[in-house]
C-alpha positions in Angstrom: -39.0 -37.5 -74.8 -38.7 -40.5 -72.5 -35.8 -40.1 -70.1 -33.4 -42.8 -71.3 -30.7 -41.8 -68.8 -33.0 -42.6 -65.9 -33.9 -46.0 -67.5 -30.2 -46.9 -67.9 -29.3 -45.8 -64.4 -32.1 -47.9 -62.8 -32.4 -51.0 -64.9 -34.6 -52.8 -62.3 -37.3 -50.1 -61.7 -41.0 -51.0 -62.2 -42.0 -51.5 -65.9 -45.3 -49.7 -65.2 -43.2 -46.6 -64.3 -41.6 -46.8 -67.7 -45.0 -46.6 -69.3 -46.0 -43.7 -67.0 -42.9 -41.8 -68.0 -43.5 -42.5 -71.7 -47.1 -41.3 -71.5 -46.1 -38.2 -69.6 -43.2 -37.2 -71.9 -44.6 -38.1 -75.3 -47.9 -37.4 -77.0 -50.3 -40.2 -75.9 -52.7 -41.3 -78.6 -56.4 -41.6 -77.7 -58.6 -44.1 -79.6 -62.3 -44.4 -79.2 -64.0 -47.7 -78.3 -64.8 -49.8 -81.4 -62.2 -48.1 -83.6 -59.4 -49.8 -85.5 -55.9 -48.8 -84.6 -53.8 -48.0 -87.7 -50.5 -49.8 -87.5 -47.2 -49.4 -89.3 -44.3 -51.8 -89.8 -41.9 -49.9 -87.6 -44.2 -48.8 -84.8 -45.0 -50.6 -81.5 -47.8 -49.4 -79.2 -48.0 -49.8 -75.4 -51.4 -49.6 -73.7 -51.5 -46.9 -71.0 -55.2 -47.2 -70.4 -58.1 -49.4 -71.7 -58.4 -52.7 -73.5 -57.3 -53.6 -77.1 -58.5 -56.7 -78.9 -55.9 -58.3 -81.3 -57.3 -60.2 -84.2 -56.3 -62.2 -87.2 -58.4 -63.9 -89.9 -58.7 -67.6 -90.6 -58.3 -68.9 -94.2 -62.1 -69.0 -94.3 -62.3 -65.3 -93.3 -63.5 -65.9 -89.7 -62.2 -63.6 -87.0 -59.8 -65.2 -84.6 -58.8 -63.4 -81.4 -55.2 -63.8 -80.5 -54.8 -61.5 -77.5 -56.0 -58.7 -75.3 -53.6 -55.9 -74.6 -54.2 -53.9 -71.5 -52.2 -51.7 -69.1 -48.4 -51.8 -70.0 -48.8 -54.4 -72.7 -47.3 -53.9 -76.2 -48.6 -54.8 -79.6 -47.8 -53.9 -83.2 -46.6 -55.3 -86.5 -42.9 -55.6 -85.4 -44.1 -58.2 -82.8 -46.0 -60.5 -85.2 -45.4 -62.7 -88.2 -49.1 -62.8 -89.1 -50.0 -61.4 -92.5 -53.4 -60.3 -91.3 -53.2 -58.5 -87.9 -55.8 -56.1 -86.6 -56.1 -54.1 -83.4 -59.4 -52.8 -82.2 -60.1 -50.7 -79.1 -62.6 -52.6 -77.0 -62.9 -49.6 -74.7 -61.7 -46.0 -75.0 -57.9 -46.4 -74.9 -54.8 -44.3 -74.5 -51.7 -45.5 -76.3 -48.0 -44.7 -76.2 -46.1 -45.1 -79.5 -42.5 -46.2 -79.4 -39.9 -46.9 -82.1 -36.9 -49.2 -82.4 -34.4 -46.4 -81.6 -36.0 -45.9 -78.1 -35.9 -49.6 -77.4 -32.2 -49.9 -78.5 -31.3 -47.1 -76.1 -33.1 -48.4 -73.1 -32.3 -51.9 -71.7 -35.1 -51.4 -69.1 -37.7 -50.7 -71.8 -36.4 -53.8 -73.7 -36.7 -55.9 -70.6 -40.2 -54.6 -69.9 -41.3 -55.5 -73.5 -39.9 -59.0 -73.2 -41.7 -59.6 -69.9 -45.0 -58.3 -71.3 -44.6 -60.3 -74.6 -44.2 -63.4 -72.5 -47.5 -62.6 -70.8 -49.1 -62.1 -74.2 -47.9 -65.5 -75.3 -49.4 -67.2 -72.3 -52.6 -65.2 -72.9 -52.8 -66.4 -76.5 -52.4 -70.0 -75.4 -55.3 -69.6 -72.9 -57.5 -68.0 -75.5 -56.8 -70.9 -77.9 -57.8 -73.4 -75.2 -61.0 -71.4 -74.4 -62.0 -71.2 -78.1 -62.0 -75.0 -78.4 -64.4 -75.5 -75.5 -67.9 -76.7 -76.1 -70.7 -76.1 -75.3 -70.7 -72.3 -75.3 -71.7 -72.2 -71.6 -68.4 -73.7 -70.7 -66.6 -71.4 -73.1 -68.1 -68.3 -71.5 -67.4 -69.5 -68.0 -63.8 -70.1 -68.9 -63.6 -66.7 -70.7 -64.9 -64.9 -67.6 -62.4 -66.7 -65.4 -59.7 -65.7 -67.9 -60.8 -62.0 -67.8 -60.9 -62.2 -64.0 -57.2 -63.1 -64.0 -56.3 -60.5 -66.7 -58.3 -57.4 -65.7 -59.9 -58.5 -62.4 -59.8 -56.9 -59.0 -60.3 -59.2 -56.0 -63.1 -58.1 -53.7 -65.1 -59.7 -50.8 -67.9 -60.7 -53.2 -65.6 -62.2 -55.8 -63.5 -60.8 -58.7 -64.7 -57.6 -60.3 -63.7 -56.8 -63.9 -62.1 -53.4 -63.8 -63.1 -52.7 -67.4 -66.8 -52.6 -68.2 -67.6 -54.9 -71.2 -70.9 -55.1 -73.1 -72.5 -58.4 -74.0 -71.6 -57.7 -77.6 -67.9 -57.3 -76.8 -67.9 -60.5 -74.7 -69.7 -62.3 -77.6 -66.8 -61.3 -79.9 -64.3 -62.6 -77.4 -66.1 -65.9 -77.0 -66.9 -66.3 -80.7 -70.6 -66.5 -80.2 -73.7 -64.2 -80.4 -74.8 -61.4 -78.1 -78.2 -63.2 -77.7 -76.3 -66.3 -76.4 -74.3 -64.3 -74.0 -77.4 -62.6 -72.6 -79.2 -65.9 -72.2 -76.3 -67.7 -70.5 -75.5 -64.7 -68.3 -79.0 -64.9 -66.9 -78.4 -68.5 -66.0 -75.0 -67.6 -64.4 -76.7 -64.9 -62.3 -79.5 -67.3 -61.2 -76.7 -69.7 -60.0 -75.2 -66.8 -58.1 -71.9 -67.3 -59.9 -72.1 -63.9 -61.7 -73.3 -60.5 -60.5 -73.5 -57.0 -62.0 -72.5 -54.2 -59.6 -74.0 -50.7 -59.4 -71.6 -49.5 -62.1 -72.5 -52.3 -64.5 -69.2 -54.1 -64.0 -69.2 -57.9 -63.9 -68.4 -59.6 -60.6 -67.4 -63.3 -60.8 -67.7 -65.4 -57.7 -64.9 -68.0 -57.1 -63.4 -66.9 -60.4 -60.2 -68.7 -59.9 -61.6 -72.1 -58.7 -61.2 -73.5 -62.3 -58.1 -72.8 -64.2 -57.7 -72.9 -68.0 -55.4 -75.8 -68.7 -53.1 -73.7 -71.0 -52.9 -70.7 -68.6 
């Protein structure tokens, strides 16, 4: 079990260390890319590795993306009021499962969850702003800048996305088609604004020059 004594004794230690300890002392749950993550009313998950897409459905039945959970971020039914709430692994992920009892016994864990939920709220606002952008070229450019801030690593050439995403996955995030993503990415690469490195990770030049207004 997670060492709650340590958490109480060091209320200010790094939240990422909490997740490390949880993963080491509990059974981490692997989920393959593309699979739905089954959720229960009393369970919260924290992402140890990978990227999880959080969805809901509009009244018309259209998918709406409300967040991306990555390292140390929580998600789960106790953290939402939405009736329709789905979590899908965008990559192979490793999750840690926690319950209310663990949270109640660890002020540090509670503080970490609060901090990460604030990040998730800001993230959702950014995604809503991006979803309303037209044309799709602008939406994709803003989405890539958003991903650069969320899962990017600054390098000499630009910002490299640490997680490899396919055109189909990016299309789902941008609410467009894979064909459109491929076509627009060709244009971005001609501009020199977007590159693909030797491991097929996207590299965005000047990713932070334009900020999403809601970020």
